[in-house]
PyMOL CGO cylinders between C-alpha atoms (Angstrom):
from pymol import cmd
from pymol.cgo import CYLINDER

trace = [
    CYLINDER, 7.09, 5.75, -20.84, 10.65, 4.38, -20.59, 0.3, 1, 1, 1, 1, 1, 1,
    CYLINDER, 10.65, 4.38, -20.59, 12.32, 2.76, -23.58, 0.3, 1, 1, 1, 1, 1, 1,
    CYLINDER, 12.32, 2.76, -23.58, 14.67, 0.10, -22.73, 0.3, 1, 1, 1, 1, 1, 1,
    CYLINDER, 14.67, 0.10, -22.73, 17.34, -1.37, -24.98, 0.3, 1, 1, 1, 1, 1, 1,
    CYLINDER, 17.34, -1.37, -24.98, 20.51, -3.64, -24.52, 0.3, 1, 1, 1, 1, 1, 1,
    CYLINDER, 20.51, -3.64, -24.52, 23.91, -2.91, -25.49, 0.3, 1, 1, 1, 1, 1, 1,
    CYLINDER, 23.91, -2.91, -25.49, 23.38, -4.07, -29.07, 0.3, 1, 1, 1, 1, 1, 1,
    CYLINDER, 23.38, -4.07, -29.07, 21.53, -2.35, -31.96, 0.3, 1, 1, 1, 1, 1, 1,
    CYLINDER, 21.53, -2.35, -31.96, 20.38, -5.31, -33.95, 0.3, 1, 1, 1, 1, 1, 1,
    CYLINDER, 20.38, -5.31, -33.95, 18.58, -5.62, -37.40, 0.3, 1, 1, 1, 1, 1, 1,
    CYLINDER, 18.58, -5.62, -37.40, 16.97, -8.99, -38.49, 0.3, 1, 1, 1, 1, 1, 1,
    CYLINDER, 16.97, -8.99, -38.49, 20.10, -10.16, -40.44, 0.3, 1, 1, 1, 1, 1, 1,
    CYLINDER, 20.10, -10.16, -40.44, 22.43, -9.70, -37.47, 0.3, 1, 1, 1, 1, 1, 1,
    CYLINDER, 22.43, -9.70, -37.47, 19.84, -11.65, -34.98, 0.3, 1, 1, 1, 1, 1, 1,
    CYLINDER, 19.84, -11.65, -34.98, 19.96, -14.52, -37.57, 0.3, 1, 1, 1, 1, 1, 1,
    CYLINDER, 19.96, -14.52, -37.57, 23.72, -14.44, -37.37, 0.3, 1, 1, 1, 1, 1, 1,
    CYLINDER, 23.72, -14.44, -37.37, 23.73, -14.68, -33.64, 0.3, 1, 1, 1, 1, 1, 1,
    CYLINDER, 23.73, -14.68, -33.64, 21.24, -17.34, -33.44, 0.3, 1, 1, 1, 1, 1, 1,
    CYLINDER, 21.24, -17.34, -33.44, 23.20, -19.21, -36.11, 0.3, 1, 1, 1, 1, 1, 1,
    CYLINDER, 23.20, -19.21, -36.11, 26.32, -19.07, -33.99, 0.3, 1, 1, 1, 1, 1, 1,
    CYLINDER, 26.32, -19.07, -33.99, 24.45, -19.92, -30.67, 0.3, 1, 1, 1, 1, 1, 1,
    CYLINDER, 24.45, -19.92, -30.67, 22.79, -22.89, -32.03, 0.3, 1, 1, 1, 1, 1, 1,
    CYLINDER, 22.79, -22.89, -32.03, 25.52, -24.16, -34.37, 0.3, 1, 1, 1, 1, 1, 1,
    CYLINDER, 25.52, -24.16, -34.37, 23.13, -24.71, -37.24, 0.3, 1, 1, 1, 1, 1, 1,
    CYLINDER, 23.13, -24.71, -37.24, 21.87, -22.74, -40.20, 0.3, 1, 1, 1, 1, 1, 1,
    CYLINDER, 21.87, -22.74, -40.20, 19.58, -19.89, -39.29, 0.3, 1, 1, 1, 1, 1, 1,
    CYLINDER, 19.58, -19.89, -39.29, 18.67, -17.11, -41.72, 0.3, 1, 1, 1, 1, 1, 1,
    CYLINDER, 18.67, -17.11, -41.72, 16.28, -14.17, -41.97, 0.3, 1, 1, 1, 1, 1, 1,
    CYLINDER, 16.28, -14.17, -41.97, 13.78, -14.53, -44.55, 0.3, 1, 1, 1, 1, 1, 1,
    CYLINDER, 13.78, -14.53, -44.55, 11.57, -11.68, -45.35, 0.3, 1, 1, 1, 1, 1, 1,
    CYLINDER, 11.57, -11.68, -45.35, 8.18, -12.89, -46.53, 0.3, 1, 1, 1, 1, 1, 1,
    CYLINDER, 8.18, -12.89, -46.53, 5.12, -11.12, -47.69, 0.3, 1, 1, 1, 1, 1, 1,
    CYLINDER, 5.12, -11.12, -47.69, 2.24, -10.97, -45.43, 0.3, 1, 1, 1, 1, 1, 1,
    CYLINDER, 2.24, -10.97, -45.43, -0.09, -13.32, -47.42, 0.3, 1, 1, 1, 1, 1, 1,
    CYLINDER, -0.09, -13.32, -47.42, 2.73, -16.00, -47.46, 0.3, 1, 1, 1, 1, 1, 1,
    CYLINDER, 2.73, -16.00, -47.46, 3.34, -15.25, -43.67, 0.3, 1, 1, 1, 1, 1, 1,
    CYLINDER, 3.34, -15.25, -43.67, -0.44, -16.04, -43.09, 0.3, 1, 1, 1, 1, 1, 1,
    CYLINDER, -0.44, -16.04, -43.09, -0.22, -19.22, -45.15, 0.3, 1, 1, 1, 1, 1, 1,
    CYLINDER, -0.22, -19.22, -45.15, 2.73, -20.51, -43.17, 0.3, 1, 1, 1, 1, 1, 1,
    CYLINDER, 2.73, -20.51, -43.17, 1.12, -19.80, -39.92, 0.3, 1, 1, 1, 1, 1, 1,
    CYLINDER, 1.12, -19.80, -39.92, -2.21, -21.48, -41.01, 0.3, 1, 1, 1, 1, 1, 1,
    CYLINDER, -2.21, -21.48, -41.01, -0.17, -24.65, -42.07, 0.3, 1, 1, 1, 1, 1, 1,
    CYLINDER, -0.17, -24.65, -42.07, 1.26, -24.64, -38.51, 0.3, 1, 1, 1, 1, 1, 1,
    CYLINDER, 1.26, -24.64, -38.51, -2.35, -24.74, -37.26, 0.3, 1, 1, 1, 1, 1, 1,
    CYLINDER, -2.35, -24.74, -37.26, -2.48, -21.24, -35.48, 0.3, 1, 1, 1, 1, 1, 1,
    CYLINDER, -2.48, -21.24, -35.48, -6.11, -19.92, -35.22, 0.3, 1, 1, 1, 1, 1, 1,
    CYLINDER, -6.11, -19.92, -35.22, -7.26, -16.75, -37.05, 0.3, 1, 1, 1, 1, 1, 1,
    CYLINDER, -7.26, -16.75, -37.05, -7.06, -14.61, -34.02, 0.3, 1, 1, 1, 1, 1, 1,
    CYLINDER, -7.06, -14.61, -34.02, -3.46, -15.33, -33.04, 0.3, 1, 1, 1, 1, 1, 1,
    CYLINDER, -3.46, -15.33, -33.04, -2.59, -14.97, -36.85, 0.3, 1, 1, 1, 1, 1, 1,
    CYLINDER, -2.59, -14.97, -36.85, -4.24, -11.52, -36.85, 0.3, 1, 1, 1, 1, 1, 1,
    CYLINDER, -4.24, -11.52, -36.85, -2.53, -10.65, -33.60, 0.3, 1, 1, 1, 1, 1, 1,
    CYLINDER, -2.53, -10.65, -33.60, 0.93, -11.59, -34.93, 0.3, 1, 1, 1, 1, 1, 1,
    CYLINDER, 0.93, -11.59, -34.93, 0.52, -9.95, -38.36, 0.3, 1, 1, 1, 1, 1, 1,
    CYLINDER, 0.52, -9.95, -38.36, -0.57, -6.69, -36.82, 0.3, 1, 1, 1, 1, 1, 1,
    CYLINDER, -0.57, -6.69, -36.82, 2.33, -6.87, -34.25, 0.3, 1, 1, 1, 1, 1, 1,
    CYLINDER, 2.33, -6.87, -34.25, 4.68, -7.48, -37.13, 0.3, 1, 1, 1, 1, 1, 1,
    CYLINDER, 4.68, -7.48, -37.13, 3.35, -4.60, -39.08, 0.3, 1, 1, 1, 1, 1, 1,
    CYLINDER, 3.35, -4.60, -39.08, 3.97, -2.46, -36.02, 0.3, 1, 1, 1, 1, 1, 1,
    CYLINDER, 3.97, -2.46, -36.02, 7.43, -3.54, -35.61, 0.3, 1, 1, 1, 1, 1, 1,
    CYLINDER, 7.43, -3.54, -35.61, 8.48, -2.93, -39.24, 0.3, 1, 1, 1, 1, 1, 1,
    CYLINDER, 8.48, -2.93, -39.24, 6.91, 0.22, -39.35, 0.3, 1, 1, 1, 1, 1, 1,
    CYLINDER, 6.91, 0.22, -39.35, 9.87, 1.44, -37.21, 0.3, 1, 1, 1, 1, 1, 1,
    CYLINDER, 9.87, 1.44, -37.21, 7.77, 2.27, -34.19, 0.3, 1, 1, 1, 1, 1, 1,
    CYLINDER, 7.77, 2.27, -34.19, 9.74, -0.32, -32.17, 0.3, 1, 1, 1, 1, 1, 1,
    CYLINDER, 9.74, -0.32, -32.17, 13.46, 0.70, -32.15, 0.3, 1, 1, 1, 1, 1, 1,
    CYLINDER, 13.46, 0.70, -32.15, 15.95, -0.68, -29.74, 0.3, 1, 1, 1, 1, 1, 1,
    CYLINDER, 15.95, -0.68, -29.74, 18.76, 1.61, -29.29, 0.3, 1, 1, 1, 1, 1, 1,
    CYLINDER, 18.76, 1.61, -29.29, 21.38, 1.05, -26.61, 0.3, 1, 1, 1, 1, 1, 1,
    CYLINDER, 21.38, 1.05, -26.61, 20.82, 3.08, -23.49, 0.3, 1, 1, 1, 1, 1, 1,
    CYLINDER, 20.82, 3.08, -23.49, 21.99, 3.63, -20.03, 0.3, 1, 1, 1, 1, 1, 1,
    CYLINDER, 21.99, 3.63, -20.03, 18.66, 2.94, -18.37, 0.3, 1, 1, 1, 1, 1, 1,
    CYLINDER, 18.66, 2.94, -18.37, 18.93, -0.87, -18.31, 0.3, 1, 1, 1, 1, 1, 1,
    CYLINDER, 18.93, -0.87, -18.31, 22.35, -0.70, -16.45, 0.3, 1, 1, 1, 1, 1, 1,
    CYLINDER, 22.35, -0.70, -16.45, 20.80, 1.84, -13.86, 0.3, 1, 1, 1, 1, 1, 1,
    CYLINDER, 20.80, 1.84, -13.86, 17.83, -0.40, -13.28, 0.3, 1, 1, 1, 1, 1, 1,
    CYLINDER, 17.83, -0.40, -13.28, 19.92, -3.62, -12.89, 0.3, 1, 1, 1, 1, 1, 1,
    CYLINDER, 19.92, -3.62, -12.89, 22.94, -2.09, -11.20, 0.3, 1, 1, 1, 1, 1, 1,
    CYLINDER, 22.94, -2.09, -11.20, 25.26, -3.95, -13.81, 0.3, 1, 1, 1, 1, 1, 1,
    CYLINDER, 25.26, -3.95, -13.81, 25.86, -3.82, -17.39, 0.3, 1, 1, 1, 1, 1, 1,
    CYLINDER, 25.86, -3.82, -17.39, 23.10, -5.40, -19.65, 0.3, 1, 1, 1, 1, 1, 1,
    CYLINDER, 23.10, -5.40, -19.65, 23.87, -8.66, -21.31, 0.3, 1, 1, 1, 1, 1, 1,
    CYLINDER, 23.87, -8.66, -21.31, 24.26, -8.56, -25.17, 0.3, 1, 1, 1, 1, 1, 1,
    CYLINDER, 24.26, -8.56, -25.17, 21.84, -10.59, -27.34, 0.3, 1, 1, 1, 1, 1, 1,
    CYLINDER, 21.84, -10.59, -27.34, 24.56, -12.89, -28.46, 0.3, 1, 1, 1, 1, 1, 1,
    CYLINDER, 24.56, -12.89, -28.46, 25.42, -13.70, -24.92, 0.3, 1, 1, 1, 1, 1, 1,
    CYLINDER, 25.42, -13.70, -24.92, 21.67, -14.35, -24.04, 0.3, 1, 1, 1, 1, 1, 1,
    CYLINDER, 21.67, -14.35, -24.04, 21.29, -16.65, -27.10, 0.3, 1, 1, 1, 1, 1, 1,
    CYLINDER, 21.29, -16.65, -27.10, 24.28, -18.68, -26.15, 0.3, 1, 1, 1, 1, 1, 1,
    CYLINDER, 24.28, -18.68, -26.15, 22.91, -19.21, -22.62, 0.3, 1, 1, 1, 1, 1, 1,
    CYLINDER, 22.91, -19.21, -22.62, 19.65, -20.49, -24.30, 0.3, 1, 1, 1, 1, 1, 1,
    CYLINDER, 19.65, -20.49, -24.30, 21.32, -22.56, -26.99, 0.3, 1, 1, 1, 1, 1, 1,
    CYLINDER, 21.32, -22.56, -26.99, 20.32, -25.92, -25.60, 0.3, 1, 1, 1, 1, 1, 1,
    CYLINDER, 20.32, -25.92, -25.60, 16.77, -24.95, -25.38, 0.3, 1, 1, 1, 1, 1, 1,
    CYLINDER, 16.77, -24.95, -25.38, 16.58, -23.23, -28.52, 0.3, 1, 1, 1, 1, 1, 1,
    CYLINDER, 16.58, -23.23, -28.52, 17.88, -26.47, -30.19, 0.3, 1, 1, 1, 1, 1, 1,
    CYLINDER, 17.88, -26.47, -30.19, 15.22, -28.77, -28.55, 0.3, 1, 1, 1, 1, 1, 1,
    CYLINDER, 15.22, -28.77, -28.55, 13.06, -30.57, -30.95, 0.3, 1, 1, 1, 1, 1, 1,
    CYLINDER, 13.06, -30.57, -30.95, 9.47, -29.38, -31.17, 0.3, 1, 1, 1, 1, 1, 1,
    CYLINDER, 9.47, -29.38, -31.17, 6.37, -31.09, -32.35, 0.3, 1, 1, 1, 1, 1, 1,
    CYLINDER, 6.37, -31.09, -32.35, 5.59, -28.15, -34.62, 0.3, 1, 1, 1, 1, 1, 1,
    CYLINDER, 5.59, -28.15, -34.62, 6.28, -28.83, -38.36, 0.3, 1, 1, 1, 1, 1, 1,
    CYLINDER, 6.28, -28.83, -38.36, 9.17, -26.87, -39.68, 0.3, 1, 1, 1, 1, 1, 1,
    CYLINDER, 9.17, -26.87, -39.68, 8.42, -24.13, -41.93, 0.3, 1, 1, 1, 1, 1, 1,
    CYLINDER, 8.42, -24.13, -41.93, 10.01, -24.48, -45.21, 0.3, 1, 1, 1, 1, 1, 1,
    CYLINDER, 10.01, -24.48, -45.21, 9.78, -22.47, -48.47, 0.3, 1, 1, 1, 1, 1, 1,
    CYLINDER, 9.78, -22.47, -48.47, 9.36, -24.51, -51.74, 0.3, 1, 1, 1, 1, 1, 1,
]
cmd.load_cgo(trace, "trace")
């Protein structure tokens, strides 16, 4: 098994900051409890199997099992330095800002 990581070590807050900068609008990381997250997904119309898969994956991510640390493997594989997440998000800014038909998640 080979772990791959880009040049940036990111937490959820820093990813939100990068998204905010790339998209030019308010983006923030909001830590919600699992029952609230399930309710938000149900409100968006996700089916039970998808909700279960997403919440199980989220549990896996926040357990610390998934850690992205900068490493040289990506550069060796690509033959060039890897892009940082901020640069990648800037490239996707127009797509990220496209309106969707999905209802916005709001906390009341």
